[in-house]
N, C-alpha and C positions, 0 to 999 in steps of 0.2 A: 872490473875484475869481480868474478862471482864469489859468493861467500865460501864456496867449496875450495877456492884457491888460497884461502887464508889459513895459514897454520903458523904456529909459533915455536921457537926453539932458542937455544944458546944462552946459558947462564942467566936466566931470569929476564932477558930482554926479549921483546917481541920483534919478530922479523917476518916479512911477507915472502912466501915462497909460492911460485907458480906451479901448479900441478896440472900437467897437460892432460888432454882427453876429457875435459869437463863437458858435460852435456846438460842441458836444461831438463829437469825432471817433470813428468806429467803431473798435474795437480788435480786431474779429474779422472774418476774411475770410468772405464768403458761400459756403456749400456747398463741395464738393470741387472742386479745380482740374480744369478740363476739362469741367465741367457747364455747361449753358446759363445757370444762375443766377450762376456765378462769372466766366465769361469772356464778354465782349461778342461778339455774333454777328460773323462776319467782315466783313459789310458789302459795299460795292461794290468792283469791280475798281479797281486803282490807276492805270490808263491813262485819260487824258482823251480825250473825244470832240473836243476843240477843238485840241489840239496834241500833238506827240510829243517835244518837246524835254526835257520834265521828267516826273517820276513823283511820285505822291502818297505821302507818309509821314505817319503819325499821331504827334503829339507832345504831351508834357506838359512844359512848361518851368519849372514852379514847384512845388517840393515841399520838405517839411521833415522833420527827424529830431530825435532827442534831442540832437544837437549844438547846437540852439537850443531852440525851444519845441515841438517835435514829440514824439510818443510812440514812434516806431519806431526800430529799430536801423539805422543807415545802411548796414551791411554787407548788409542784406536788400533795400534799396530798389530798386536797379537791376534785380536779378533779378525782383522783383515786377512792375515795370512792363513788362519784356519778356514775362513770363508772361501778363500781362493783354492782350497784343496790341499794345502801343505799339512804334513803330519808333525813336523819338527820346525821350530822357528826360534831365532835369536835376535835380540837387539844388541848392537855393538857400536854405540856412539863413540866418537873420538875422545881419547884422553890425551890432552896436549899439555895444559898448564895447571889444572885445577885440583890435583891431588893434595898439594901441600898448602902453601901460603894463600894462594888464590881461593882454595877451598874454604878457608876460614873467612875470607873477605867476600865470598860468593853472594851473601844477601845484599851487599852494598854495590855490587857491580851493575852497570846499566843494562836495560833490556837488550837482548841480542848479543851480549858479550860472549855467550857460550859458543857462538859461531867461530870464535878465535880461541877461547880458553878451553873449550871442550867440557866434558862432564865434570861435575863436582861430586864430593862425597854424598851430598843430599840427593843429587840426580841418581847416583848409583843405587842408593837405598830405594828410591822411587821405582826404578826398573826392577829391583828385586821383588817389590810388592806386586807390581803389574804381572811379572812372570809367574809368581806364586798363585795369583788369582786366576790366570789363564791356564795354568798347567792342569792337565786332565790325564792322570796316569793310565796308560793302556790305550788311549785314543789320540792324545795331543800333548806334545812335549814343548814347553815354553822355557827358554833359557836366557839368563842374563849374561852378557859378556861386555867387552869393551875393545876398542881398537887403539892400541899404542901407535901414535902417529908422529913419526919423525919425517920432516920434509925432504931430507937428504938420504937417510939410510933406508927408509921404507916404512910400511905400516904392517902391524901384526895383530891379528885378532887373538883374544884370550877368552876362554870360557871356563865356567865352573870354579871361579875363585871368589872368595869373600871380600876381596879388596882389589884395588887397581893401582897402576903406576902410570906416570906420565914422562914426558921427555925432559923435564927438569930433574927428576930423580934418576931415571934411567936414560941418560943422554947419549949412550953408546951401546953397541950391540952387546958387549960383554956385561954392561950394567943391566941391560934388559934380561939377559939369561941368568944373571945373578939373582934378580928379583924373582924370575919365574921358578927357579929351582929352590928358593929359600923357604924355610919353614919358620916363619916369624909369628909371634903372637902378641896381640895388644891386650888392653884392659878387658876384663870380663871374658877372657877366653876367645877373643876375636882373632881369627887367623889373618895375619897381615901379608904373608908371602904368597907366592903363586904355586907352591909345590903341589897343591891339590888339583890344579887345573891343567888344561892342555891349550896349545896355541898353534897358530898357522901363519905362513907367509902370505901376505895379501898382494894382489895385482903386481906380481914380481917384475921389476924392470921399469915400472912407472916412475919411481924415484931413482935418481942417477947412481947411487952407490950400492943399490941392490943388496942390502943387509951385509955390507962389507964383503960383497961378492960371495955371499953364502958361506963365509969361513965357518968351519965346523966347530961347535962347542960340544964335546962329547957328553958333558953333564946334562945338556938339554935335549939329547937325542930322543929320549922316550917321550918327552912332552911336546916337541915340535911335530905335530901329527899331520899337518896338511900344507899344501901349496895350492893357491888358486890358479887353475889353468884356464877357467872361464870366469871372467869378471864382467858384469853387465852383458854386453853382446860380443865381447872380444875374446878371441882365442889367443892365448899368450905363448903358444908353442914357439913361434919365431919372433917374439917381441924383441926389438932392437937389432935383429939380424941385419937389416938393410943399412944400419949405421955402424956395422962392424962389431956388435955386441953379441956374445954367444947366447944361445937359447937359455932362458931361465930354467927350463926343465933339466937340460943337460948340466948346467952349472950347479944347480941345487943337488941333484942326485949324484953327480960325479964327485961332489965335495964330501959325500958320505952321509948326508941327511937321509932319513928314512921317512919321508913324507908321503902320505896319500895325496890324491888329487881331488879337488873340489871345484864346484861351480857355484857362483853366488850372484845375486842381483845387485848387491851394493846399493840398495834402494835409498834415494834421498828425497823422494816425493812422498805422497800420502796414499798411494795405491799399492801397498805392500802385497806381494804375491801374485799380482794380476798381470804381470808382463810376460807374454809369450816370447820366447827367443832369448831371454836373458838366462844367465847361469843359474843352476840349482844343483843339488846333490842327491844321490840315492844312497841311503845307509842300510846295511843289512844287520838288523838288530834281533836279539833274542826276545826283547820286549820293548814296547814304545813308552819308555820312562826315561827320566834323566840318567839313571844308572845304566840302562840299556844303551842309550845314545852314547854316553861317555865310554862304555866298554867297546862299542863299535868304532868310535874315533881312535881310541888307543890301539885297537887291532888293525887300523887302516882298512876296515871292511866297508869301503864306500867308493863311489864313482862320481865323476863330474859329467854333467850334461847341460844342454840349454834347450832341451825338448821336454815339455811337461808329460807326465804319465809314462815315461820310458822305463822299462825294466831291463837291466843289464847285469847279468851275473857271469862270472868267468872263473874257471879253475885251471890250474896247470899241474898235471900229475895229481889231480884231485885236491890240490892245495888252493884255498880260496884266495882271491886278490888281497894284497896286503900281507901275504905270508912269505915264508922262506922255503926255498927249494935246495935240497942237497944235490948240487950239480957242480961237477968239475967240467965235464965235457960229455954231452950226450943229447939224444933226442928227447924232447919234452912234449907231452900230449896235452893240448889245450882243448877246452870245451867252452863254448860261449852260448849263452841264452840271451836273445834279443827279442823284445816284443814292445809294441805300443798300442795294442788293441786293434780293433777292426779297421780303424782309419789308416793304419800302416800295414795291414796284412800283406805279407809277401813282398814288401818294399825292398829293392836291391840296395845293399850297402857294401862297404868294404871294411875289412879289419886289417889294420896295419900293425905289425909287430915292431915296436920301437926299442932300439938298443943304444947303448952309449956311443956318442961321437965326440969329437973335439969341440966343435962349435954348435952343431945341430945334431939331432938324433939320426943314427943310422936306421934303415928300415930292413929288417931281416927277411920279411916276407909280406905279401899282400894277399889276403884271402877273400874271395867273394862270399857274401852272406845275404840271407834274406830274413826279414823279421818274421816272427811267429813260429820259429823252430830252433833247433840246436845246430850249431856249426862246430865241427870237430876238425882239428888239423894238428900236424906235428911240425915242430921247429927245432933245428939243431942249435943248442946253446953251449957256449964255451965261456967259463968265468974269466978266462984270459982276455976276452973282449969287453969285459965290464960286468959289474955285479948286479945289474937290474934289467928288468924287461917290463914294458908297458904296452897295453893294447889300446889303440886309437880306432874308434869307429867313425866312419865318414860317409858322406853322401857324394858319390862321384859326379852327380849332375849339377852340383853347386860349387862355385869357386871359393877358396879361402880368401877372406878379405885382407889378410895379412900374410901373404905367401912367403916361403923361403926361396932357396935357389931354384932357378928354372929347371923344371923336370922333376923336382922332388915329389915323391908319392903323397906327401901330406899337404900339397897345394890345393886340396879340395876342402869342402866344408866339414869341419869337425862336429860330429854329433855327440860323442861321448869319449871319455878316457877312463880306463880302469886305474885303480891304484896299482903301484908297482908290485912285482914279486922280486925278492932279493935272492941272489945266488950265493950259497955258501958251500964250498966243497966239504964233503964229509971227512 
Protein backbone atom coordinates (compact mmCIF):
# COMPACT_ATOMS: atom_id res chain seq x y z
CA UNK A 1 0.00 0.00 0.00
CA UNK A 2 1.44 3.37 -1.00
CA UNK A 3 1.89 6.25 1.39
CA UNK A 4 -0.88 8.15 -0.40
CA UNK A 5 -3.38 5.48 0.66
CA UNK A 6 -2.75 6.08 4.34
CA UNK A 7 -5.08 8.52 6.04
CA UNK A 8 -6.36 8.69 9.56
CA UNK A 9 -9.68 9.42 11.20
CA UNK A 10 -12.25 8.60 13.91
CA UNK A 11 -11.94 9.75 17.48
CA UNK A 12 -8.18 9.97 17.78
CA UNK A 13 -7.55 6.41 16.54
CA UNK A 14 -5.62 5.70 13.37
CA UNK A 15 -7.28 3.80 10.61
CA UNK A 16 -6.02 2.87 7.17
CA UNK A 17 -8.28 3.82 4.29
CA UNK A 18 -7.65 2.84 0.70
CA UNK A 19 -7.93 5.74 -1.71
CA UNK A 20 -8.44 4.41 -5.25
CA UNK A 21 -6.80 5.86 -8.29
CA UNK A 22 -3.33 6.17 -6.80
CA UNK A 23 -0.54 6.49 -9.33
CA UNK A 24 3.19 6.63 -8.86
CA UNK A 25 4.49 10.17 -9.29
CA UNK A 26 7.45 10.97 -11.47
CA UNK A 27 10.54 11.94 -9.51
CA UNK A 28 12.59 13.27 -12.40
CA UNK A 29 12.03 16.46 -14.33
CA UNK A 30 11.83 15.99 -18.11
CA UNK A 31 14.80 17.28 -20.12
CA UNK A 32 16.70 20.44 -19.28
CA UNK A 33 14.86 23.52 -18.14
CA UNK A 34 14.14 25.78 -21.07
CA UNK A 35 13.65 23.05 -23.67
CA UNK A 36 10.31 22.44 -25.38
CA UNK A 37 10.10 19.08 -23.60
CA UNK A 38 10.31 20.52 -20.09
CA UNK A 39 8.48 23.84 -20.30
CA UNK A 40 5.00 24.08 -21.81
CA UNK A 41 4.70 26.27 -24.88
CA UNK A 42 3.74 29.85 -24.04
CA UNK A 43 0.25 29.48 -25.46
CA UNK A 44 -2.19 32.26 -26.13
CA UNK A 45 -1.97 35.92 -25.22
CA UNK A 46 -3.49 36.80 -21.84
CA UNK A 47 -5.90 39.51 -23.05
CA UNK A 48 -9.47 38.45 -23.77
CA UNK A 49 -11.27 39.33 -26.98
CA UNK A 50 -14.45 39.79 -24.94
CA UNK A 51 -13.52 42.24 -22.18
CA UNK A 52 -10.66 44.39 -20.92
CA UNK A 53 -11.39 44.51 -17.21
CA UNK A 54 -9.37 41.42 -16.31
CA UNK A 55 -6.30 39.47 -17.42
CA UNK A 56 -5.75 35.73 -17.61
CA UNK A 57 -3.34 34.02 -15.21
CA UNK A 58 -2.54 30.30 -15.21
CA UNK A 59 -2.83 28.60 -11.83
CA UNK A 60 -2.37 25.33 -9.99
CA UNK A 61 -4.03 25.46 -6.59
CA UNK A 62 -3.49 21.87 -5.33
CA UNK A 63 0.01 20.49 -4.65
CA UNK A 64 1.78 18.31 -2.06
CA UNK A 65 5.25 17.87 -0.56
CA UNK A 66 7.02 15.69 2.02
CA UNK A 67 5.19 17.72 4.68
CA UNK A 68 2.39 15.23 4.13
CA UNK A 69 2.38 12.42 1.55
CA UNK A 70 4.31 13.97 -1.32
CA UNK A 71 7.87 13.21 -2.42
CA UNK A 72 9.28 16.69 -2.98
CA UNK A 73 11.03 19.28 -0.84
CA UNK A 74 8.63 22.16 -0.08
CA UNK A 75 11.49 24.64 -0.41
CA UNK A 76 11.69 23.82 -4.14
CA UNK A 77 7.99 23.78 -4.98
CA UNK A 78 7.14 27.43 -5.61
CA UNK A 79 10.26 27.99 -7.72
CA UNK A 80 9.45 24.89 -9.78
CA UNK A 81 5.93 26.08 -10.55
CA UNK A 82 7.12 29.53 -11.54
CA UNK A 83 9.82 28.00 -13.72
CA UNK A 84 7.16 25.86 -15.42
CA UNK A 85 5.27 28.99 -16.49
CA UNK A 86 2.52 29.17 -13.87
CA UNK A 87 1.45 32.60 -12.60
CA UNK A 88 -0.34 31.43 -9.44
CA UNK A 89 0.60 28.44 -7.27
CA UNK A 90 -0.47 26.95 -3.95
CA UNK A 91 0.87 24.31 -1.60
CA UNK A 92 -1.96 22.37 0.05
CA UNK A 93 -0.53 19.50 2.07
CA UNK A 94 -2.94 17.16 3.85
CA UNK A 95 -4.33 18.06 7.28
CA UNK A 96 -5.38 14.84 8.97
CA UNK A 97 -4.35 14.58 12.64
CA UNK A 98 -1.72 17.16 13.49
CA UNK A 99 -3.58 20.38 14.27
CA UNK A 100 -4.14 19.53 17.96
CA UNK A 101 -2.44 17.02 20.27
CA UNK A 102 -0.18 15.52 17.64
CA UNK A 103 0.91 19.02 16.70
CA UNK A 104 2.27 19.42 20.22
CA UNK A 105 4.00 16.05 19.96
CA UNK A 106 5.27 16.71 16.44
CA UNK A 107 8.97 17.06 17.41
CA UNK A 108 8.81 13.58 19.02
CA UNK A 109 7.20 11.76 16.10
CA UNK A 110 9.43 9.47 14.01
CA UNK A 111 10.59 10.47 10.52
CA UNK A 112 7.92 9.88 7.92
CA UNK A 113 5.02 10.18 10.37
CA UNK A 114 3.66 13.12 8.41
CA UNK A 115 2.64 10.68 5.68
CA UNK A 116 -0.18 9.67 8.03
CA UNK A 117 -0.55 12.57 10.46
CA UNK A 118 -0.37 15.33 7.84
CA UNK A 119 0.92 18.82 8.42
CA UNK A 120 1.64 20.19 11.87
CA UNK A 121 1.41 23.81 13.03
CA UNK A 122 5.17 24.04 12.54
CA UNK A 123 4.80 22.83 8.94
CA UNK A 124 2.02 25.33 8.29
CA UNK A 125 4.26 28.15 9.50
CA UNK A 126 7.05 26.93 7.23
CA UNK A 127 4.78 27.01 4.17
CA UNK A 128 3.75 30.55 5.07
CA UNK A 129 7.40 31.62 5.08
CA UNK A 130 8.08 29.84 1.78
CA UNK A 131 5.01 31.41 0.14
CA UNK A 132 5.93 34.87 1.39
CA UNK A 133 9.47 34.49 0.06
CA UNK A 134 8.24 33.32 -3.36
CA UNK A 135 5.38 35.80 -3.71
CA UNK A 136 6.11 38.49 -6.32
CA UNK A 137 3.10 40.84 -6.48
CA UNK A 138 2.20 41.68 -10.04
CA UNK A 139 4.13 38.76 -11.53
CA UNK A 140 3.71 35.62 -9.42
CA UNK A 141 1.31 34.79 -6.62
CA UNK A 142 2.33 32.13 -4.08
CA UNK A 143 -0.36 30.90 -1.70
CA UNK A 144 -0.37 28.79 1.44
CA UNK A 145 -3.29 26.40 1.84
CA UNK A 146 -4.13 22.98 3.23
CA UNK A 147 -6.24 19.96 2.31
CA UNK A 148 -8.74 18.85 4.95
CA UNK A 149 -8.59 15.10 4.32
CA UNK A 150 -11.37 12.79 5.45
CA UNK A 151 -11.06 9.25 3.98
CA UNK A 152 -14.84 8.73 3.81
CA UNK A 153 -16.44 12.16 3.39
CA UNK A 154 -13.89 13.62 0.98
CA UNK A 155 -11.10 16.17 0.79
CA UNK A 156 -11.42 19.95 0.65
CA UNK A 157 -8.75 22.53 -0.08
CA UNK A 158 -8.74 25.73 1.96
CA UNK A 159 -6.78 28.86 1.01
CA UNK A 160 -6.05 32.25 2.60
CA UNK A 161 -6.52 31.28 6.27
CA UNK A 162 -4.11 31.89 9.14
CA UNK A 163 -4.83 28.51 10.71
CA UNK A 164 -5.91 25.03 9.67
CA UNK A 165 -8.17 22.28 10.95
CA UNK A 166 -8.05 18.49 10.70
CA UNK A 167 -10.38 15.48 10.86
CA UNK A 168 -10.08 15.11 14.63
CA UNK A 169 -11.47 18.59 15.19
CA UNK A 170 -13.69 18.81 12.09
CA UNK A 171 -14.76 15.15 11.87
CA UNK A 172 -18.03 15.73 9.96
CA UNK A 173 -19.09 18.06 7.17
CA UNK A 174 -21.08 20.34 9.48
CA UNK A 175 -18.05 20.63 11.78
CA UNK A 176 -15.84 21.52 8.80
CA UNK A 177 -18.32 24.21 7.67
CA UNK A 178 -18.52 25.49 11.27
CA UNK A 179 -14.75 25.96 11.31
CA UNK A 180 -14.66 27.48 7.83
CA UNK A 181 -17.26 30.12 8.66
CA UNK A 182 -16.07 30.91 12.19
CA UNK A 183 -14.23 34.07 13.23
CA UNK A 184 -12.15 32.86 16.16
CA UNK A 185 -9.11 34.57 17.56
CA UNK A 186 -6.14 33.21 19.46
CA UNK A 187 -3.43 34.85 21.51
CA UNK A 188 -1.73 37.94 20.11
CA UNK A 189 -4.50 38.52 17.56
CA UNK A 190 -3.97 35.28 15.64
CA UNK A 191 -7.03 34.43 13.54
CA UNK A 192 -8.04 30.84 14.36
CA UNK A 193 -11.20 30.32 12.31
CA UNK A 194 -11.53 30.04 8.55
CA UNK A 195 -13.84 32.98 7.89
CA UNK A 196 -11.18 34.95 5.99
CA UNK A 197 -10.58 32.11 3.53
CA UNK A 198 -12.20 30.21 0.69
CA UNK A 199 -12.45 26.48 0.03
CA UNK A 200 -13.27 23.91 -2.62
CA UNK A 201 -14.43 20.32 -3.09
CA UNK A 202 -11.54 18.10 -4.25
CA UNK A 203 -11.66 15.07 -6.64
CA UNK A 204 -15.42 14.73 -5.97
CA UNK A 205 -16.56 11.14 -5.81
CA UNK A 206 -13.18 9.58 -5.10
CA UNK A 207 -14.20 9.14 -1.46
CA UNK A 208 -17.46 7.20 -1.05
CA UNK A 209 -19.68 9.64 0.87
CA UNK A 210 -19.02 12.63 -1.43
CA UNK A 211 -19.23 15.41 1.18
CA UNK A 212 -22.46 13.90 2.59
CA UNK A 213 -23.77 13.91 -0.98
CA UNK A 214 -23.03 17.65 -1.19
CA UNK A 215 -25.73 18.50 1.39
CA UNK A 216 -26.01 22.28 1.28
CA UNK A 217 -24.88 24.40 4.22
CA UNK A 218 -26.13 27.90 3.33
CA UNK A 219 -23.74 29.62 5.74
CA UNK A 220 -20.78 28.24 3.74
CA UNK A 221 -22.25 29.10 0.33
CA UNK A 222 -20.05 32.13 -0.32
CA UNK A 223 -16.83 30.47 0.84
CA UNK A 224 -17.12 27.14 -1.00
CA UNK A 225 -15.97 28.60 -4.29
CA UNK A 226 -14.79 25.61 -6.34
CA UNK A 227 -15.15 21.99 -7.34
CA UNK A 228 -12.38 20.09 -9.14
CA UNK A 229 -13.68 18.84 -12.47
CA UNK A 230 -10.14 17.92 -13.61
CA UNK A 231 -7.87 16.24 -11.07
CA UNK A 232 -4.54 14.93 -12.36
CA UNK A 233 -5.48 13.59 -15.82
CA UNK A 234 -9.06 12.66 -14.94
CA UNK A 235 -12.32 14.27 -16.04
CA UNK A 236 -14.82 13.95 -13.17
CA UNK A 237 -17.97 14.74 -15.16
CA UNK A 238 -19.19 11.13 -15.13
CA UNK A 239 -17.27 9.97 -12.04
CA UNK A 240 -19.14 6.98 -10.55
CA UNK A 241 -21.85 6.95 -13.20
CA UNK A 242 -21.03 3.38 -14.34
CA UNK A 243 -21.56 2.25 -10.72
CA UNK A 244 -24.93 3.97 -10.43
CA UNK A 245 -23.71 7.18 -8.77
CA UNK A 246 -24.91 10.52 -10.18
CA UNK A 247 -22.45 12.95 -11.75
CA UNK A 248 -20.59 14.99 -9.10
CA UNK A 249 -21.19 18.13 -11.15
CA UNK A 250 -24.94 17.59 -11.24
CA UNK A 251 -25.14 16.55 -7.58
CA UNK A 252 -23.11 19.54 -6.38
CA UNK A 253 -24.83 22.24 -8.43
CA UNK A 254 -28.33 20.78 -8.08
CA UNK A 255 -27.85 20.82 -4.29
CA UNK A 256 -27.52 24.59 -4.49
CA UNK A 257 -23.78 25.07 -4.15
CA UNK A 258 -22.40 27.91 -6.26
CA UNK A 259 -18.99 26.50 -7.05
CA UNK A 260 -16.81 27.42 -9.97
CA UNK A 261 -14.88 24.65 -11.73
CA UNK A 262 -11.14 24.09 -11.42
CA UNK A 263 -8.43 21.82 -12.77
CA UNK A 264 -5.45 20.79 -10.63
CA UNK A 265 -2.41 18.54 -10.87
CA UNK A 266 -2.74 17.29 -7.28
CA UNK A 267 1.03 16.85 -7.60
CA UNK A 268 2.73 14.37 -5.25
CA UNK A 269 6.10 14.20 -6.99
CA UNK A 270 8.90 16.74 -7.20
CA UNK A 271 8.30 18.21 -10.66
CA UNK A 272 5.54 20.66 -9.77
CA UNK A 273 4.04 22.43 -12.78
CA UNK A 274 5.83 20.43 -15.47
CA UNK A 275 3.19 17.84 -16.36
CA UNK A 276 1.36 18.43 -19.62
CA UNK A 277 -2.14 16.96 -19.69
CA UNK A 278 -2.85 17.33 -15.97
CA UNK A 279 -5.45 19.73 -14.65
CA UNK A 280 -4.85 23.44 -14.18
CA UNK A 281 -7.00 26.57 -13.89
CA UNK A 282 -7.26 29.89 -15.66
CA UNK A 283 -8.25 32.83 -13.47
CA UNK A 284 -9.43 36.19 -14.76
CA UNK A 285 -7.86 38.69 -12.35
CA UNK A 286 -7.72 42.47 -12.09
CA UNK A 287 -4.16 42.08 -10.75
CA UNK A 288 -1.84 39.16 -10.14
CA UNK A 289 -1.65 39.50 -6.37
CA UNK A 290 -3.10 37.54 -3.49
CA UNK A 291 -5.91 40.05 -3.19
CA UNK A 292 -6.57 39.84 -6.93
CA UNK A 293 -6.57 36.03 -6.93
CA UNK A 294 -8.85 35.87 -3.89
CA UNK A 295 -11.28 38.30 -5.53
CA UNK A 296 -11.37 36.19 -8.72
CA UNK A 297 -11.97 33.03 -6.70
CA UNK A 298 -14.80 34.64 -4.74
CA UNK A 299 -16.36 35.81 -8.02
CA UNK A 300 -15.94 32.32 -9.61
CA UNK A 301 -14.12 34.08 -12.45
CA UNK A 302 -12.13 31.02 -13.52
CA UNK A 303 -12.16 27.95 -15.75
CA UNK A 304 -10.77 24.42 -15.61
CA UNK A 305 -8.54 22.91 -18.26
CA UNK A 306 -5.81 20.30 -18.72
CA UNK A 307 -4.12 22.09 -21.60
CA UNK A 308 -1.29 24.50 -20.85
CA UNK A 309 -1.46 27.98 -22.35
CA UNK A 310 -5.20 27.84 -23.11
CA UNK A 311 -7.19 31.07 -23.04
CA UNK A 312 -10.91 30.50 -22.46
CA UNK A 313 -13.23 33.39 -21.80
CA UNK A 314 -17.01 33.37 -22.08
CA UNK A 315 -19.96 35.66 -21.49
CA UNK A 316 -23.71 35.09 -21.44
CA UNK A 317 -25.66 38.25 -22.27
CA UNK A 318 -22.37 40.06 -21.51
CA UNK A 319 -22.19 38.51 -18.01
CA UNK A 320 -18.84 36.86 -17.29
CA UNK A 321 -18.61 33.19 -16.26
CA UNK A 322 -19.38 32.80 -12.58
CA UNK A 323 -22.07 35.46 -12.75
CA UNK A 324 -25.84 35.59 -12.40
CA UNK A 325 -28.35 35.95 -15.24
CA UNK A 326 -31.79 37.50 -14.83
CA UNK A 327 -33.56 34.74 -16.69
CA UNK A 328 -36.99 33.20 -16.30
CA UNK A 329 -37.34 31.91 -19.84
CA UNK A 330 -35.68 33.45 -22.87
CA UNK A 331 -32.89 33.20 -25.42
CA UNK A 332 -29.43 33.95 -24.02
CA UNK A 333 -26.55 35.14 -26.22
CA UNK A 334 -23.20 33.46 -25.54
CA UNK A 335 -19.78 34.59 -26.75
CA UNK A 336 -16.72 32.37 -26.36
CA UNK A 337 -13.05 33.26 -26.86
CA UNK A 338 -10.82 30.20 -27.33
CA UNK A 339 -7.12 30.36 -28.15
CA UNK A 340 -3.90 28.46 -27.50
CA UNK A 341 -1.52 30.30 -29.73
CA UNK A 342 -0.06 29.23 -33.09
CA UNK A 343 0.20 25.54 -32.21
CA UNK A 344 -3.61 25.29 -32.08
CA UNK A 345 -4.51 27.93 -34.66
CA UNK A 346 -7.87 27.02 -36.20
CA UNK A 347 -8.16 23.71 -34.33
CA UNK A 348 -11.76 22.39 -34.48
CA UNK A 349 -13.42 21.94 -31.10
CA UNK A 350 -16.95 21.58 -29.76
CA UNK A 351 -18.77 23.68 -27.16
CA UNK A 352 -21.38 21.73 -25.19
CA UNK A 353 -24.03 23.64 -23.22
CA UNK A 354 -24.56 21.67 -20.00
CA UNK A 355 -27.82 21.98 -18.07
CA UNK A 356 -29.15 20.22 -14.95
CA UNK A 357 -30.21 16.60 -15.20
CA UNK A 358 -31.20 14.04 -12.61
CA UNK A 359 -28.08 11.85 -12.74
CA UNK A 360 -25.97 13.36 -15.51
CA UNK A 361 -26.02 16.76 -17.22
CA UNK A 362 -28.42 17.44 -20.05
CA UNK A 363 -26.87 18.96 -23.17
CA UNK A 364 -28.94 21.84 -24.50
CA UNK A 365 -26.82 22.37 -27.61
CA UNK A 366 -23.50 21.49 -29.23
CA UNK A 367 -21.76 24.25 -31.18
CA UNK A 368 -18.75 23.80 -33.50
CA UNK A 369 -15.88 26.18 -32.74
CA UNK A 370 -12.33 26.86 -33.83
CA UNK A 371 -9.50 28.23 -31.77
CA UNK A 372 -8.12 31.65 -32.56
CA UNK A 373 -11.43 33.51 -32.87
CA UNK A 374 -14.79 34.25 -31.30
CA UNK A 375 -17.74 31.87 -31.35
CA UNK A 376 -21.20 33.35 -30.84
CA UNK A 377 -24.44 31.44 -30.40
CA UNK A 378 -27.86 31.67 -28.76
CA UNK A 379 -29.46 29.12 -26.45
CA UNK A 380 -32.96 29.12 -25.01
CA UNK A 381 -32.82 28.83 -21.20
CA UNK A 382 -35.71 28.22 -18.82
CA UNK A 383 -35.17 28.41 -15.06
CA UNK A 384 -37.89 25.76 -14.68
CA UNK A 385 -35.35 23.31 -16.13
CA UNK A 386 -32.71 24.20 -13.53
CA UNK A 387 -30.83 27.24 -12.33
CA UNK A 388 -27.33 26.72 -13.79
CA UNK A 389 -25.55 26.44 -17.12
CA UNK A 390 -21.94 25.37 -17.84
CA UNK A 391 -19.94 25.37 -21.08
CA UNK A 392 -17.76 22.34 -21.77
CA UNK A 393 -15.12 22.58 -24.51
CA UNK A 394 -14.11 19.26 -26.05
CA UNK A 395 -11.96 17.68 -28.73
CA UNK A 396 -14.23 15.54 -30.94
CA UNK A 397 -11.27 13.56 -32.26
CA UNK A 398 -10.39 12.07 -28.86
CA UNK A 399 -12.53 9.83 -26.63
CA UNK A 400 -13.46 10.50 -23.02
CA UNK A 401 -11.50 8.03 -20.88
CA UNK A 402 -14.44 7.91 -18.43
CA UNK A 403 -17.53 8.16 -20.64
CA UNK A 404 -21.18 8.41 -19.66
CA UNK A 405 -24.17 6.72 -21.32
CA UNK A 406 -23.75 5.52 -24.86
CA UNK A 407 -24.29 8.37 -27.31
CA UNK A 408 -23.93 11.17 -24.74
CA UNK A 409 -22.42 14.27 -26.38
CA UNK A 410 -19.77 14.53 -23.63
CA UNK A 411 -18.20 11.18 -24.43
CA UNK A 412 -15.35 13.01 -26.14
CA UNK A 413 -12.19 14.41 -24.53
CA UNK A 414 -12.77 17.38 -22.26
CA UNK A 415 -10.49 20.33 -22.96
CA UNK A 416 -12.01 22.90 -20.58
CA UNK A 417 -15.04 23.80 -18.48
CA UNK A 418 -16.33 27.27 -17.71
CA UNK A 419 -17.51 28.12 -14.25
CA UNK A 420 -21.32 28.13 -14.18
CA UNK A 421 -23.76 30.94 -14.66
CA UNK A 422 -26.71 30.91 -12.29
CA UNK A 423 -30.23 31.77 -13.40
CA UNK A 424 -32.35 33.97 -11.16
CA UNK A 425 -35.71 35.24 -12.41
CA UNK A 426 -36.06 39.01 -12.06
